[in-house]
N, C-alpha and C positions, 0 to 999 in steps of 0.2 A: 672279500678281502678288504675292500675300500672302507667298509665300516671299521674292520679291525685297526688300519691305517689311522684313521681319524680317531678313534678311541685311545689309540697309543700317543697321537699328538696331543691330544686333550690331557693326557698323564703327565706328558712332558712339559706342557703350557702351563698348567695349573700346580702341579707337585713341585717342579723346580723353581716355578715363580713364587710359590709360597714359602720355599725354603729360608730366604731372606728374613722373612717375619719369624720363622720357627727358630732361626738362628739368634735373633735378637731376645726372644724369651729364652732360651737355653742358656745364655751367658748372663742372664739376670742374676744368676747366683751359681753358676757352675764356671770355674777357669775355663779360658776360651780354648786354649792348648789340648788341655787334658778333654774337654768336652768334645772337641772337634776328632781326638785321638779315639776315644769311644766311638764317636759314631762310624768311623771308617774302618777300624779295626773290628766292630761287630758284623757290620755289612758286608767287609772284605772275607771274613772267616766264613760266613753264612755261604756266600756266592762260590769261594774256593770248595768247600765241603759239598754242596749241590754239584758242582762240576764233577767230583770224584764219584758222587753217587752215579752220575750220568756216565761214568766210564771214561771220560776224558784223562789222558795220560798226564802224569805230573810234568809240571813245565821244564825244560832245561835251563842250565845256568846262564845262557847266552839270552833267551828269553828274559828272564829275571833281570839281567844286567839293563836291558833297556826298559823294563817296565818301573824299575825302581828309579830310573833317573826322570820318567814321565812323572811317575808318583810323587817324587819331591818336588818338582816344579807347579804341577797342579794341585797337590792337595796339601804340602808344606808350605810352599811360598804363594800359590794362589788362595786355597781355600782357609790357611791357617791364618794370613793376615787379614782375610775377609771377616774372620769370626771374631777376631781382635779388634779390628775397626769397629764391629758392631756394638762395641761398648761404648762408643763415642760418636757414633754417626747413626742416624735414623735408618731403617731398612730399605727405605725407598729410595734414598739417596745412593746407597751402598748398591743397590741393584741397579741403577741407572749407571753406575761408575763401572761396573762388573760388564754391564752391556756393552761396553765400548771396546771389548777385547778384538772383536773383528777390526778395528780401526789400527790395535796394536799389530796384529798378525800381518795387515797389509803394509804396515810401516816397516815392519822388520823384514819381510819377504822383498820389500824393494832394495832394502839397505844392506843386505847379507850377499856374499859373495855367491853368483849363481841363481839368485832369486830372480823372480818373476817382476817384470816392470809392471807397474799399474796403469790402466788405461784412464782416459780423462773423466769417466763417471767415478772410478775409485778417488782419484786425486780430488775432485769436488768433493765426495764422500768423507773422505778423511779430514780435509781442511775444514769442513763445516761440523764434523764429529768432535775435533778436539776444540772448536770454538766454542761448541755445546758444553763442553766440560768445564771451559773458563767462564761460561757464563752460570753455571750451576755452583761453582766454588767462589766465583768473585773475588780473586785474590788482589786486585788493585782496591778494594772497596774496604769498609769496616767489617769488622767480625759480626757475624749475625748466628750465634748460637742457636738462638731460638727456632732456625729454619734447621737445625740438625747438622750444620755445618762446622766442621772441628779440622785444624790444620794437620794435626797429627793422623787423625783419622782420614782426612783426605789423601796424605800421602801413602799411607797404607794401602788403601782402595787401588791408588792409581799404581803401584808395585804390583799389587795383587793380579791385577789385570795384566800387567807386563809380563808376571811369572807365568800365568794361565797362558797368554799368546805364545811364549817361549816353550811351553811344555807340549803344546799345542803342534807347533810346527817340528819339533824334536819327534813326536809320535807319529807324526805323517810321514816324516823323511826316514824314519826305521819302523816303518809298518810292517814291512816283510820280516824283520826279525822278531816278531810278536807273535804270541800264540794266535792261533786262526779263529779260535773260538773267542768271540768278543767277550763274553762274560768271564772266562778265564783271564783274559788282560785285564779287565776291569777289577776282578778280585784282587790280582796281584797289585795294582796299582793302589788300590785303597788299603792292601795291608802295609804296603811300603811305607806309603803316605802316612797311615795312621801309626805306626810304630815310628816315624821321625817325628810326628806331632807329640807322641808320648815322651821320646827324648828331649824336644824342646821344652815342654811343658814341665819336666822333671828338672832341667837345668836352669829354668826362670824360678824356681821355688814354689810353683803352682800347687803341690801337694800339701804345703804348709799353710795356703789360702784356701784349701778345700775344707769346708766345713759341712758334713753332711746333715748336721741339724739343722741347719738354715738352707738348706736346699730346698726349693718352692716346689710346688705341685707343676706350675707353669714350665720351670727348667726342666723338670723331667719329663713332662708329656713334649715339649718343643724337641728335646734330645730322641726321644721314642718316634716322634714324627719323621724327624730328620733320618733316622736308620730305616725306617720301614719305607716310608712314602720317598723322600727326597733321594735315597741311596739304592734300596733295593728294587722299587717299583718303577720309577722314574729313570735309574741307569739302564734297567732292564729293556723297558721300553724304547728308549733311545738307542741300545745298542741292537736291538731288533729292528727299528726302522730303518737304521742304516741300510741294511741288507735287504729291505723289502719296499722302501719309499722312494720316491725322487729326491734326489738329494737338496734341490732348491727348496722342497718343501719341508724337509726336514730342519734346514737352516734356519727356517723362519723363528724358531723358538729364542734366538737371539735378540729379536725386536719385540716378541710378544711376553716373554718372561719380565721384563723392567716393568711394562704397564699392568702386568698381574700382579706385581710385587707392590706397585705404588697404590693401586686398589686396594689390596689387601691391607697394607698398612693404615690407609685411610680409615677403612672402615671396621677393622678389628682392633687396631691399637690407636687410632685417632691420631695418626700422625699427620702433619700439615702437609695440605697441596697448595703451594705457593705459585704465584705466577713465573716465579724463577724457575721452579721445578717442572711446571707445565712446558715453559718455552724449553728448557734445557733436553727433557723427555723429547719434544718435538723434534729437535734439531739433532740429538744424539741418534734416535731411533731412525729418522730419514736419512740419516747418513748410512746407517748399515743396510737399508734397504736399498740405497744407491750402490752399495759395494756389491750386494747379493744380485743386483741388475745385472751389473758388468759381468759376473761369473755366468749368468744366465745366457746373455747375449755370446758370449765366446763358447760356450758348449753347442748353442746353437749352430753358429758358424762352423765348429768341428763338424758338427754331423751332415751339414751340406757340402764341405769339401771331402 
């Protein structure tokens, strides 16, 4: 079982960490929202049919209602803005900003009515984490597009992280109203998000910008990689790990994935690893580690009492 758990963790680390680079290639010649729609609709339909073959009952409307909301926040707001931003921002920077999702979750939890109040480790983690984001974008300095920093892309990434955090909190708060089978819920979220991305792509005129004759092989391979490895394998591994592995171990993907994305972006796409990116990575990843450490401490105290 330990070997299987670590194989699952490696799949989540590597495949999810590599999706940022795959997105960059996919949007090279494919419109972003239609590309994301193709990814999530394909993977969602495959998973949904797999659940039917396994004999899982069709979901109720009440279950659809919750998963649609989660899919809209995670995949339309979160992933949709991410793929759009990667037309303007290099994949390593995109991965680093999305890696700040735990910071947004903690911040939203502390502000909403009935939310949990953070401990001192979390407060320190959130503070230095957002300092890391400021360091990365340097909003008070001169524009440095050669480092992959773009104002509109940066704003889109921050909103993507915020939407992902909102969707995560909503899904957790309504977990008991979702299908008990994790892959069933995942497939429904993918289908909901994919259809909404298709609608947005259509409304923004992406069909008119889609030229099949100019679609490159790297974009096709990038999309195929996202469907198979990013969605089907990594999502399935993550859903399985949530049921069999310790939560603190599974949550380590939040600070491993950005590092994997930065290394792959540099090795494969020759994206620059500047001193600013190194500093921001250290600060943001360190802040997420502090937040997770606070959660581990609380769990241990709960067991003792």
